[in-house]
Steps between C-alpha positions, in 0.01 A plus 500: 500500500742590224763242412853600588749443216748225583842378393673182614830500689647308205389770253660766720825303512501470119438875457792581731730252324397649164604842630149647478445825685236407757400668826480267797378587848561253784246564777632248753623591846863596570586162653364323192700699244809453716482134394514601135311705247519554125790746465309719251201538735421804706407419860191675638345321800129431442387713794689803368364493143240778560764749617734402215255553212678822401808290416302313234414600145148445368635414153720215624389138522613381843543132574418445868680224689455337841574157647209304354294741289224590749629829641620607156150443361357728769761767429438471124127542559567807718731657240256437216223652713716811533562534128833316471588204278586187696551131424508231766786248487315178577675246722723771640860447598415140593477429126785724387806307379710790369784682668432665835714704736448601863392859541 
């Protein structure tokens, strides 16, 4: 099985603080993002990714986020399998120390 590219939660935080233009997708459930998500992230619940593919651009590198990094890895694998570029944020929001805001 092909390795999914990864990035750590700390690396994501540094990119945001450096003002880098990155595309984040949070695939957690509504009740999870209500407790706080990275403000720059777009929220697309994991189960709705297939019907939301037309919102995504095949030239963009998407960083996929969930609570611990397991669901996001599955979503990243699915996106890559469908011709998109995706990177899994390992450790998920459990490891993220940057600013968050409730959705």
